N, C-alpha and C positions, 0 to 999 in steps of 0.2 A: 439848396437842393430843389430841384424842379419837382413840381407836383406830378403824381402819376395820372395818366389820362383816365377819365371816368367814362363809363358806358352811358350813353344818353338813355333817358327813360323812354319807354314806348310812346308813340304818338297817342294823343287822346282819342276818345271816341269821335267819329267823323262829324264835322260841323262846317258849314259854309263860311268862307272868309267874309267877315263883316266890313273890313276896311281894306280894299285892294291896294291902297296907297301906302300901307305900312312898310317898315324897313324890310330889307331883303332877307335878313337872317335872324328874326326874333324867335322867341320861344313859340312852338306851334300853338295854334288856338286851343283853348281849353274851355269847352262848353259841353253841355249835356247831350247825350245821344237823343234824348227826347226832343230837344229843339231841332235837331237835324231832321228827324222823321216828320215833324209837323209840316214842313214845307211841301211834302208830297201830297197831303190829303186834307188840308184844311181849306181848300178852295171853296167848297160850298159855304162854309162859315164866312170866308172872306167876302163872298158876294153879298151876303146879308149885311156884313159889317160896312160895306161900301155905302149902303143906304144912309148910314149915320155920319159919313165923313164930313160933309158940309156943316152939319149940326155941331159936331165936335170941334171943328175948326173955329166956328164962331164962339163957342164957349172958351176956347183957349185965348182968343183975341181979347175978350172982355175980362179974362182972368177969373172966371167963375169956377175955380177949382173946388172940388168937394172931397171930403174924407170918405174912406170905405164905408163907415157907419152911415153917413148921410146918403150916399148912393144906395146902400142896401135899403134904407128907409124909403127912398123913392121907388125902388122896385116893388115894394109892397103897397104904397099909398099914392103913388103918382097917377096922373092921367094915363089913359090906355097907351097912347104912343110914347109917352115919356117913360113908362115902366120898362119897356124892352130896351130903350135907349140907355137908361140908367144901368140896366144889367150888362149891356155891352161895354159901357164906360168902365164899370167896375171890373169886368173881366180883363180889360186892357190895362187898367191901373195895377192889378195884381200880377200881370205878366211882365212888368218892367224888370229890368236887371236888378234894381234896388227898390222893391215895392214897399209901400208903407207898412208899418207893423199892424197886426190885427191881434185881437185877443180871443179867449174862449167864447165870450158872449157874441162876438161877430160870427163865429162858426155856428153857434146855436141858431142865430138869426138866419143865416144863409140856409141851413137845413130846413128850418121852418118855412122859409120863403119857397124853397124847392118843392116842398110838399104842397103848399098853398097854390102854386102855379099850375098844378095838374088841371088840365082842361081849359087853361087860359091861353093867351097868345103863345104859340109854341116856341117862339124865339126867346121868351123869358126863361123858360126851363132849359133851353139849350145853352144859354149863356150862364145860367146858374150852375149847371153841371160843371162847366169849365171853372167857374169860380170856386166850387167846392174842391176840385182837384188842386187848384192853386193855393188853397189854405194849407196843404200838406198835413192836414189833421185827419187821422184815421177814423175819427168818429163819422166822417162823411162816407166811409165805405159802405155801411149798411144801407142807408137810403138810396145810394146810387145803384147798388146791386138789386134792391127791391124794385127799382124803376126800370131796370134793364129789360125784363121779359116783354113788357107791353109797349116799349118805346119804338117810335118809327126810326127809319134809317139814320137820319141826321142826329137825333137825340142819342141813339145807340153809339154812334161814333164819338160824340162828345163825352158820354158816360165812360166809354172805354179809355179815352184819352185821360179823363180825370182819374180813373182808377190807376192808370199807370203812374201818374204824378204822385199819387198818395203812397206808392211803393208798399202797398199792404199785401203780404202774401195771401191774405184771405180772398183776394180777387183773382188768384191764380186760375182756379177752375173756370171761372166765368170768361177770362181772357182766352184760355185754351179752347173753350166751346165756341167763342166768337171767331177764332182763327179758322174753324172748320166751316164757316159760313160760305157755301158755294155760290150763293146768289148775290152777294154784295161785296165788291172789292174794297169799298171804303171801310167797311166793318173789319175786314181782314187786316187792312193796313193799320187801323187803329189798335187792333189787338196786338199786332206786332210791336207797335210803339210801347204798349204797356208791358209786354213780356220782356222787352229789352232792359227794363229798369228793375225787374224783380231779381232776386238772387239767382245766380247761375246754377242750373241743374241739368243733368243729361236729358231728363224727360222733356224739358222745354226745348232744348237744342234739337232733339229728334223731331219734334212737331214743327219747329221753324224750318228745318232742312227740307221738309216736304214741299214747302212753298218756293224753293229754289227753281221749281219747274211750274210755278203757277202760270196759268194762261194770261194773266194780266201783268204787263211788264213792270209797272211800278210796285206791285205786290212782290214780285220776284226780286226787284232791286232792294226793296226794304228788308226782305228776308236776308239778303246778303249783307246789308249794312248791320242788321241786328247781330248776326253771327260774328262779324268782324269785331263789333263792339264788345262781344263776349269772348274775344280772342279765340274764336273757332274758325279754322281755315276752310270749312266746307263750302263757303260761297265764293272761293277765289276765282273760279271760272266765270261766274256771273260778274264779279267785280272787274275782271279783265275786259269783258264785253262793254262794261259801263265806262271804260276809259277811251272809248272810240266815239268822238263827237259825231261823226257821220252816221254811225249806227244808232246812236241815241236820238238824233234829230229825225230819223225816219219813224220813230215811235212816239215822239211828242211834238207839239206845236208851240211856237213862240207865243207868249201871252200878248205880245204886241210887237209889231215890226220895228226894228231899229233899237239898238242898245242891248248889249249882252246881259246887263243886269236884269232885264225883263224877260230874258230867254231862260226857260226852265232847264234847258240843256246845260247851261253853265253851272247851275246849282247841283245838278246830278253829277257832273264831272268832278266838282270840288268834293262832294261827298264820297265819290268812288275813290278819289286819290287819297283822302284822309283814311278811309276804311282800309284800303289795300295796304297803305303804309304800315298799319299796325301789324300786318302779317310778315313783313320783312322778306318778301319773296323776290328773288332776282328776276323772275319772269316779267315783273312790272316795270323794269328799268326802261325798256324801249318805249312803251307808251308814255312814261313820264318824260323822257327826253323829247318825244314828239310834241307833247303838250307844252312843255316848258319853253319851247322856242317857236312853235307855230300856231298856238291857239289864239283866236282873236280876243279872248277875254283876259285882261291882265291879271285878274284874280286867279283864274285857272293856271296861267303861266307861273304865278307866284307859288301856288300850292304845289305844283308839279316840281318846281325847283327845290322846295323844301323836302319833298318826298325823296328826291335823289340824294339829298344830304343825309337823310335818315338811313337810306340804303348804304351809303358809303360809310356811315358811322359803325356799321356792323362788320366791316372788312377787317 
Protein backbone atom coordinates (compact mmCIF):
# COMPACT_ATOMS: atom_id res chain seq x y z
CA UNK A 1 0.00 0.00 0.00
CA UNK A 2 1.39 3.35 -0.96
CA UNK A 3 1.74 5.98 1.70
CA UNK A 4 -0.63 8.92 1.61
CA UNK A 5 1.04 12.18 0.62
CA UNK A 6 1.76 14.44 3.53
CA UNK A 7 1.41 18.20 3.60
CA UNK A 8 4.79 19.86 4.12
CA UNK A 9 5.34 21.92 7.25
CA UNK A 10 5.35 25.70 6.74
CA UNK A 11 8.77 27.15 6.00
CA UNK A 12 10.72 28.24 9.08
CA UNK A 13 11.17 31.84 10.11
CA UNK A 14 13.30 33.60 7.49
CA UNK A 15 17.04 33.08 7.64
CA UNK A 16 19.79 33.64 5.06
CA UNK A 17 21.25 30.57 3.40
CA UNK A 18 24.51 29.76 5.13
CA UNK A 19 25.82 27.38 2.50
CA UNK A 20 24.74 28.21 -1.06
CA UNK A 21 26.44 25.05 -2.34
CA UNK A 22 24.08 22.67 -0.51
CA UNK A 23 21.86 20.22 -2.38
CA UNK A 24 18.98 21.50 -4.48
CA UNK A 25 16.06 20.07 -2.48
CA UNK A 26 16.98 19.72 1.20
CA UNK A 27 14.80 20.59 4.14
CA UNK A 28 14.49 24.38 4.24
CA UNK A 29 16.92 26.07 6.64
CA UNK A 30 15.76 26.08 10.23
CA UNK A 31 17.27 28.91 12.21
CA UNK A 32 15.89 31.54 14.57
CA UNK A 33 14.18 34.73 13.46
CA UNK A 34 16.52 36.57 15.77
CA UNK A 35 19.55 35.58 13.73
CA UNK A 36 17.90 36.88 10.59
CA UNK A 37 17.25 40.29 12.00
CA UNK A 38 20.74 40.68 13.37
CA UNK A 39 22.25 41.09 9.93
CA UNK A 40 20.32 44.31 9.41
CA UNK A 41 21.47 46.33 12.37
CA UNK A 42 24.60 45.05 14.04
CA UNK A 43 26.89 46.97 11.70
CA UNK A 44 28.02 49.42 14.43
CA UNK A 45 29.01 46.51 16.64
CA UNK A 46 30.65 44.82 13.66
CA UNK A 47 32.85 47.86 13.09
CA UNK A 48 33.98 47.79 16.70
CA UNK A 49 34.56 44.07 16.51
CA UNK A 50 36.74 44.47 13.44
CA UNK A 51 39.30 46.20 15.62
CA UNK A 52 39.89 42.89 17.39
CA UNK A 53 40.09 40.71 14.27
CA UNK A 54 43.89 40.54 14.00
CA UNK A 55 44.24 40.02 17.72
CA UNK A 56 41.73 37.17 17.72
CA UNK A 57 43.39 35.61 14.69
CA UNK A 58 46.72 35.50 16.46
CA UNK A 59 45.13 33.92 19.51
CA UNK A 60 43.61 31.22 17.29
CA UNK A 61 46.99 30.51 15.67
CA UNK A 62 48.78 30.00 18.96
CA UNK A 63 45.89 27.95 20.31
CA UNK A 64 45.32 30.17 23.34
CA UNK A 65 41.66 29.20 23.79
CA UNK A 66 39.98 30.23 27.01
CA UNK A 67 36.85 29.11 28.79
CA UNK A 68 33.91 31.46 29.40
CA UNK A 69 34.87 31.76 33.06
CA UNK A 70 38.47 32.65 32.20
CA UNK A 71 37.39 35.28 29.70
CA UNK A 72 34.89 36.75 32.15
CA UNK A 73 37.64 37.00 34.74
CA UNK A 74 39.77 38.92 32.23
CA UNK A 75 36.88 41.31 31.61
CA UNK A 76 37.06 42.28 35.27
CA UNK A 77 40.77 42.10 35.99
CA UNK A 78 42.65 42.49 32.70
CA UNK A 79 44.53 45.50 31.40
CA UNK A 80 42.45 48.31 29.91
CA UNK A 81 42.64 47.20 26.26
CA UNK A 82 42.52 43.52 27.13
CA UNK A 83 39.25 43.88 29.04
CA UNK A 84 37.08 44.97 26.11
CA UNK A 85 38.82 42.44 23.85
CA UNK A 86 38.00 39.68 26.35
CA UNK A 87 34.38 40.87 26.45
CA UNK A 88 34.24 40.71 22.66
CA UNK A 89 35.79 37.23 22.57
CA UNK A 90 33.31 36.02 25.17
CA UNK A 91 30.34 37.43 23.25
CA UNK A 92 31.55 35.65 20.12
CA UNK A 93 32.17 32.39 21.98
CA UNK A 94 28.63 32.35 23.34
CA UNK A 95 27.16 33.19 19.92
CA UNK A 96 28.48 29.98 18.32
CA UNK A 97 26.03 27.37 17.11
CA UNK A 98 27.18 25.04 19.90
CA UNK A 99 28.46 27.35 22.65
CA UNK A 100 30.23 25.96 25.71
CA UNK A 101 28.08 25.29 28.73
CA UNK A 102 27.84 27.91 31.43
CA UNK A 103 26.46 27.68 34.94
CA UNK A 104 24.54 29.90 37.36
CA UNK A 105 27.78 31.27 38.82
CA UNK A 106 28.82 32.52 35.40
CA UNK A 107 25.55 34.43 35.04
CA UNK A 108 26.02 35.98 38.47
CA UNK A 109 29.53 37.01 37.49
CA UNK A 110 28.41 38.48 34.18
CA UNK A 111 25.72 40.54 35.92
CA UNK A 112 28.26 41.79 38.45
CA UNK A 113 30.69 42.68 35.66
CA UNK A 114 27.92 44.55 33.82
CA UNK A 115 27.24 46.65 36.91
CA UNK A 116 30.96 47.24 37.54
CA UNK A 117 31.58 48.38 33.96
CA UNK A 118 29.34 51.44 34.30
CA UNK A 119 31.49 54.49 33.54
CA UNK A 120 34.29 52.30 32.13
CA UNK A 121 35.25 51.77 28.47
CA UNK A 122 31.79 51.71 26.91
CA UNK A 123 32.68 48.76 24.67
CA UNK A 124 32.94 46.52 27.72
CA UNK A 125 29.36 47.15 28.74
CA UNK A 126 28.12 46.90 25.16
CA UNK A 127 29.56 43.42 24.78
CA UNK A 128 28.50 42.38 28.29
CA UNK A 129 24.91 43.25 27.39
CA UNK A 130 25.10 40.84 24.45
CA UNK A 131 26.72 38.24 26.69
CA UNK A 132 23.87 38.49 29.20
CA UNK A 133 21.37 37.94 26.41
CA UNK A 134 23.23 34.90 25.18
CA UNK A 135 23.08 33.27 28.61
CA UNK A 136 19.29 32.90 28.07
CA UNK A 137 19.00 33.36 31.85
CA UNK A 138 16.07 35.57 32.84
CA UNK A 139 17.95 36.84 35.89
CA UNK A 140 19.69 39.15 33.44
CA UNK A 141 16.44 40.90 32.54
CA UNK A 142 16.33 43.19 35.58
CA UNK A 143 19.85 44.67 35.30
CA UNK A 144 19.41 45.17 31.57
CA UNK A 145 16.09 46.97 32.04
CA UNK A 146 17.60 49.12 34.79
CA UNK A 147 20.45 50.17 32.49
CA UNK A 148 18.21 50.99 29.54
CA UNK A 149 17.02 54.53 30.44
CA UNK A 150 20.51 56.02 30.75
CA UNK A 151 22.15 54.10 27.93
CA UNK A 152 23.52 55.71 24.77
CA UNK A 153 22.27 54.59 21.37
CA UNK A 154 24.64 51.65 20.85
CA UNK A 155 24.20 50.28 24.36
CA UNK A 156 20.42 50.63 24.00
CA UNK A 157 20.55 48.58 20.83
CA UNK A 158 22.61 45.86 22.50
CA UNK A 159 20.37 45.80 25.57
CA UNK A 160 17.26 45.49 23.42
CA UNK A 161 18.85 42.66 21.44
CA UNK A 162 19.77 40.93 24.68
CA UNK A 163 16.26 41.31 26.07
CA UNK A 164 14.92 39.68 22.94
CA UNK A 165 17.23 36.72 23.34
CA UNK A 166 16.15 36.26 26.95
CA UNK A 167 12.55 35.80 25.72
CA UNK A 168 11.29 37.29 28.96
CA UNK A 169 7.75 38.74 28.77
CA UNK A 170 8.86 41.15 31.50
CA UNK A 171 10.74 43.06 28.77
CA UNK A 172 7.61 43.51 26.66
CA UNK A 173 6.79 47.08 27.69
CA UNK A 174 10.39 48.27 27.32
CA UNK A 175 10.57 46.81 23.82
CA UNK A 176 7.30 48.42 22.81
CA UNK A 177 8.48 51.77 24.18
CA UNK A 178 11.72 51.49 22.18
CA UNK A 179 9.73 50.69 19.07
CA UNK A 180 8.22 54.17 19.30
CA UNK A 181 11.65 55.85 19.24
CA UNK A 182 11.29 58.31 16.37
CA UNK A 183 14.88 59.50 16.55
CA UNK A 184 16.90 56.29 16.28
CA UNK A 185 16.23 53.70 13.59
CA UNK A 186 18.73 51.29 15.14
CA UNK A 187 16.77 51.26 18.37
CA UNK A 188 13.53 50.59 16.50
CA UNK A 189 15.14 47.71 14.62
CA UNK A 190 16.50 46.19 17.81
CA UNK A 191 13.07 46.46 19.43
CA UNK A 192 11.54 44.66 16.47
CA UNK A 193 14.03 41.84 16.89
CA UNK A 194 13.12 41.44 20.52
CA UNK A 195 9.38 41.56 19.93
CA UNK A 196 9.61 38.88 17.23
CA UNK A 197 10.68 36.34 19.84
CA UNK A 198 8.09 37.14 22.49
CA UNK A 199 4.79 35.22 22.58
CA UNK A 200 2.48 36.30 19.77
CA UNK A 201 -0.26 38.71 20.80
CA UNK A 202 -2.46 41.10 18.88
CA UNK A 203 -1.24 44.17 20.77
CA UNK A 204 2.32 43.49 19.59
CA UNK A 205 1.21 42.80 16.03
CA UNK A 206 -0.64 46.11 15.92
CA UNK A 207 2.41 48.06 17.02
CA UNK A 208 4.66 46.26 14.53
CA UNK A 209 2.23 46.92 11.67
CA UNK A 210 2.65 50.66 12.23
CA UNK A 211 6.25 50.33 11.07
CA UNK A 212 5.31 48.87 7.71
CA UNK A 213 5.28 52.53 6.65
CA UNK A 214 8.39 53.51 8.61
CA UNK A 215 10.44 56.16 6.75
CA UNK A 216 13.60 54.08 7.19
CA UNK A 217 13.65 51.24 4.67
CA UNK A 218 15.27 48.55 6.76
CA UNK A 219 12.97 49.26 9.72
CA UNK A 220 10.06 48.72 7.35
CA UNK A 221 11.67 45.54 6.03
CA UNK A 222 12.28 44.21 9.53
CA UNK A 223 8.66 44.89 10.45
CA UNK A 224 7.52 42.79 7.49
CA UNK A 225 9.91 39.98 8.45
CA UNK A 226 8.70 40.00 12.04
CA UNK A 227 5.06 39.82 10.99
CA UNK A 228 5.76 36.94 8.62
CA UNK A 229 7.66 35.09 11.35
CA UNK A 230 4.53 35.45 13.47
CA UNK A 231 2.43 34.18 10.52
CA UNK A 232 0.74 37.53 10.04
CA UNK A 233 0.26 38.49 6.36
CA UNK A 234 0.03 42.24 6.96
CA UNK A 235 3.52 42.84 5.57
CA UNK A 236 2.95 40.98 2.29
CA UNK A 237 3.09 44.15 0.18
CA UNK A 238 6.44 45.12 1.70
CA UNK A 239 7.78 41.61 1.19
CA UNK A 240 6.72 41.75 -2.45
CA UNK A 241 8.79 44.92 -2.89
CA UNK A 242 11.73 43.22 -1.15
CA UNK A 243 11.77 40.53 -3.86
CA UNK A 244 12.95 43.09 -6.44
CA UNK A 245 16.76 43.24 -6.52
CA UNK A 246 16.80 46.47 -8.50
CA UNK A 247 14.50 48.20 -6.04
CA UNK A 248 16.49 47.01 -3.04
CA UNK A 249 19.80 48.06 -4.57
CA UNK A 250 18.52 51.59 -4.95
CA UNK A 251 18.12 51.75 -1.18
CA UNK A 252 21.25 49.99 0.03
CA UNK A 253 24.93 50.09 -0.89
CA UNK A 254 27.20 47.07 -1.31
CA UNK A 255 29.53 46.59 1.61
CA UNK A 256 32.32 46.05 -0.87
CA UNK A 257 32.40 45.88 -4.64
CA UNK A 258 32.65 42.41 -6.10
CA UNK A 259 31.05 39.31 -4.67
CA UNK A 260 27.38 38.78 -3.96
CA UNK A 261 28.12 37.45 -0.48
CA UNK A 262 29.32 40.94 0.51
CA UNK A 263 26.31 42.62 -1.00
CA UNK A 264 23.58 43.24 1.60
CA UNK A 265 21.00 43.08 -1.19
CA UNK A 266 21.44 39.32 -1.42
CA UNK A 267 20.83 38.84 2.28
CA UNK A 268 17.71 40.98 2.12
CA UNK A 269 16.42 38.98 -0.84
CA UNK A 270 16.99 35.67 0.93
CA UNK A 271 15.15 36.94 3.97
CA UNK A 272 12.27 38.22 1.87
CA UNK A 273 11.97 34.90 0.03
CA UNK A 274 11.93 32.89 3.23
CA UNK A 275 9.47 35.23 4.97
CA UNK A 276 7.07 35.43 2.04
CA UNK A 277 7.15 31.66 1.56
CA UNK A 278 5.60 31.27 5.01
CA UNK A 279 2.52 33.10 3.74
CA UNK A 280 1.89 30.75 0.76
CA UNK A 281 0.57 33.53 -1.49
CA UNK A 282 0.42 32.86 -5.22
CA UNK A 283 1.31 36.50 -5.93
CA UNK A 284 4.91 35.70 -5.03
CA UNK A 285 5.33 33.07 -7.74
CA UNK A 286 6.45 35.44 -10.49
CA UNK A 287 9.19 37.11 -8.38
CA UNK A 288 10.36 33.65 -7.25
CA UNK A 289 10.59 32.50 -10.86
CA UNK A 290 12.53 35.59 -11.85
CA UNK A 291 14.98 35.23 -8.97
CA UNK A 292 15.36 31.44 -9.37
CA UNK A 293 16.65 31.80 -12.93
CA UNK A 294 18.12 35.28 -13.23
CA UNK A 295 19.58 36.42 -9.93
CA UNK A 296 23.39 36.72 -9.88
CA UNK A 297 23.65 35.19 -6.38
CA UNK A 298 23.44 31.36 -6.38
CA UNK A 299 22.12 31.45 -2.82
CA UNK A 300 19.21 33.64 -3.84
CA UNK A 301 18.48 31.41 -6.84
CA UNK A 302 18.55 28.38 -4.54
CA UNK A 303 16.15 29.84 -2.03
CA UNK A 304 13.77 31.08 -4.74
CA UNK A 305 13.69 27.58 -6.22
CA UNK A 306 12.79 26.12 -2.84
CA UNK A 307 10.09 28.75 -2.36
CA UNK A 308 8.51 27.67 -5.65
CA UNK A 309 8.51 24.10 -4.39
CA UNK A 310 6.69 25.20 -1.24
CA UNK A 311 4.08 27.00 -3.30
CA UNK A 312 3.57 23.94 -5.48
CA UNK A 313 3.19 21.74 -2.41
CA UNK A 314 -0.03 23.55 -1.55
CA UNK A 315 -1.72 22.84 -4.89
